[in-house]
C-alpha positions in Angstrom: 109.4 64.8 94.3 113.0 64.4 93.2 112.7 63.7 89.4 113.7 66.2 86.8 110.9 68.8 86.4 110.0 70.6 83.2 109.5 74.4 83.0 106.0 75.6 83.7 103.5 76.3 80.9 102.4 79.8 79.9 99.5 80.8 82.1 96.1 81.7 80.7 94.8 85.2 81.3 91.3 84.1 82.2 92.1 80.8 83.9 95.0 81.2 86.4 95.9 83.2 89.5 99.6 83.8 90.2 101.2 83.9 93.6 104.9 85.0 93.7 107.4 84.7 96.5 109.8 87.6 96.6 113.4 86.9 97.8 115.1 84.2 95.7 112.2 84.1 93.3 111.4 87.6 91.9 114.7 89.1 93.2 118.1 87.6 93.8 119.3 87.2 97.4 121.5 89.9 98.8 123.9 89.8 101.8 121.3 91.7 103.8 117.6 91.9 103.1 117.5 95.7 102.5 120.2 95.4 99.8 118.2 93.4 97.2 117.7 95.0 93.8 114.8 94.7 91.4 115.6 93.5 87.9 115.4 96.2 85.3 111.8 96.5 84.1 110.4 94.7 87.1 107.6 97.2 87.8 106.5 97.3 84.2 106.5 93.5 84.1 104.4 93.2 87.3 101.9 95.8 86.0 101.6 93.9 82.7 101.1 90.6 84.5 98.4 92.1 86.8 96.5 93.4 83.8 97.0 90.2 81.8 95.6 88.1 84.7 92.7 90.6 85.4 94.3 91.5 88.8 94.8 87.9 89.9 98.5 88.5 90.9 99.8 88.5 94.5 103.1 88.6 96.4 103.3 86.0 99.1 106.3 86.6 101.2 108.0 86.4 104.6 108.8 90.1 104.4 106.7 92.9 106.0 104.0 94.6 103.9 105.7 98.0 104.2 109.0 96.5 102.9 107.3 95.0 99.8 105.4 98.3 99.1 108.7 100.2 99.3 110.4 98.0 96.8 107.4 98.0 94.4 106.3 101.6 94.8 104.2 103.1 93.2 102.7 99.7 92.3 100.4 98.3 95.0 99.5 94.6 94.7 97.6 92.1 96.8 100.1 90.9 99.4 100.3 88.1 102.0 103.1 89.4 104.2 104.9 87.6 107.0 103.8 84.3 105.5 100.1 85.4 105.8 100.1 87.1 109.2 99.3 90.3 107.3 97.0 90.2 104.3 96.0 92.8 101.8 93.5 91.7 99.1 92.8 93.4 95.8 91.9 97.0 96.5 91.3 96.4 100.2 93.0 97.5 103.4 95.6 95.4 105.1 94.4 93.1 107.9 96.6 91.4 110.5 95.9 88.2 112.4 96.1 88.3 116.2 99.7 88.2 117.4 100.8 85.8 120.1 102.0 87.2 123.4 104.7 84.6 123.4 106.6 86.5 120.7 107.7 89.0 123.3 109.2 86.2 125.4 111.0 84.9 122.3 112.3 88.4 121.6 113.7 88.8 125.1 115.4 85.4 125.0 117.0 86.1 121.6 118.3 89.4 123.0 120.0 87.5 125.9 121.6 85.0 123.5 122.7 87.3 120.6 124.4 90.5 121.5 125.0 93.7 119.4 128.4 92.6 118.1 127.3 89.0 117.3 128.0 87.9 113.7 124.5 86.6 113.4 122.0 89.3 112.3 118.7 89.6 114.0 115.8 90.9 111.9 112.8 91.8 114.1 109.7 92.0 111.9 107.3 92.4 114.9 105.2 89.3 114.1 108.3 87.2 113.4 112.0 87.2 114.2 114.6 86.1 111.7 118.1 85.0 112.5 120.4 85.6 109.5 123.7 83.8 108.9 124.3 84.3 105.2 127.5 86.2 105.9 128.7 83.7 108.5 127.5 80.2 107.2 129.6 78.5 109.9 127.0 79.8 112.4 124.2 77.6 110.9 124.2 75.0 113.7 124.4 77.6 116.4 121.5 79.6 114.9 119.3 76.6 114.5 120.0 75.6 118.1 119.2 79.1 119.4 115.9 79.2 117.4 114.9 75.7 118.8 115.8 76.6 122.4 114.0 79.9 122.3 110.7 78.3 121.2 110.8 74.8 122.8 108.4 75.7 125.6 106.4 78.3 123.7 103.6 76.2 122.2 102.2 79.0 120.0 105.6 79.5 118.2 108.0 77.4 116.2 111.3 77.9 114.3 111.4 77.4 110.6 114.8 77.1 108.8 115.3 78.6 105.3 118.1 79.9 103.1 120.8 80.9 105.6 118.1 81.8 108.2 116.0 80.5 111.0 112.7 82.2 111.5 110.6 82.3 114.7 106.9 82.7 114.0 103.5 81.6 115.0 102.1 78.2 114.4 99.2 78.1 112.0 100.6 80.8 109.8 101.9 79.6 106.5 101.9 80.3 102.8 99.5 77.5 102.3 96.8 79.3 104.4 97.7 82.5 102.6 97.1 81.0 99.2 93.8 79.4 100.2 92.6 82.7 101.9 93.4 84.8 98.9 91.8 82.2 96.6 88.4 82.8 98.3 88.4 86.5 97.2 88.0 88.2 93.9 89.7 88.3 91.5 91.5 85.0 92.6 88.3 83.0 93.3 87.5 80.3 90.7 91.0 80.4 89.1 93.7 77.8 89.1 96.3 78.8 91.7 100.0 78.8 90.7 102.6 79.4 93.4 106.2 80.2 92.5 108.9 80.1 95.2 112.4 78.9 96.1 112.6 78.1 99.8 111.4 75.6 102.4 108.5 77.8 103.4 107.4 78.0 99.8 106.7 74.2 99.9 103.6 75.3 102.0 102.6 77.5 99.1 102.9 74.6 96.6 100.7 72.5 98.8 98.2 75.3 99.2 98.0 75.7 95.4 97.6 71.9 94.9 94.7 71.8 97.4 92.8 74.1 95.1 93.6 72.3 91.9 96.7 74.3 91.0 100.4 73.6 91.1 103.8 74.9 92.3 106.9 76.1 90.5 110.1 75.5 92.3 112.9 78.0 91.8 116.3 76.4 92.0 117.5 73.0 93.0 116.3 70.6 95.6 113.5 68.1 96.4 110.1 69.7 96.2 106.4 69.2 96.1 106.2 71.5 93.1 105.2 70.2 89.7 107.5 72.4 87.6 110.9 74.0 88.1 112.8 77.2 87.0 116.5 77.6 87.5 116.7 81.0 89.1 115.1 84.4 89.3 116.3 85.3 85.8 114.5 82.3 84.5 111.4 83.4 86.5 111.4 86.8 84.8 111.8 85.2 81.3 108.8 82.9 82.1 106.8 85.9 83.4 107.5 87.8 80.2 106.3 84.9 78.1 103.0 85.0 80.0 102.5 88.6 79.2 103.5 88.0 75.5 100.7 85.4 75.4 
């Protein structure tokens, strides 16, 4: 979908479930993942959103669960972390899908190709490995070639490009499956799913929402399967505040 898209409508407290990506959506990108900063009032806003939606608010992210919890402490929300590899539903314990043994092979190969002083940053999340080149954008082609070469004969893994990254993770794990899985559980069940995200992996989330009668909200420019668009994380926060205001 390449046409101009309108801003999303205000969501109904008793009708919608909201799934938010984190980086590039709820927070601005930073040179390194640990350097991102919450907007002022973010925790108060998320708490108000959770209450307004009767708990039907989740973070769906490529980050690890413990990283999201650290950023949002003391607030603890339902989270689909590592694109859904790790899931925590409303009020429940975290559960992790089985991890492929091939990830260890990928880890070893990356270590052989990217040394300690390499300009490309390697972020090992355990269940996924991310190659960052935000600070060295000229490394894009090399990073994508490395990610492809590492996974080409590992049938259970694949490489997924994103904003200044290539991520190596398991096949069959995506934000689409995460949205569908959360949508089967209370308090998300029976509600219209709305997924908000900015990156290529969030296109899966848009499709997952659409499969269940909902829609996506694309943050930023670019072709998308989403139905609506917001310009940037600041616009996302303004829209979220309008939901709380009712």
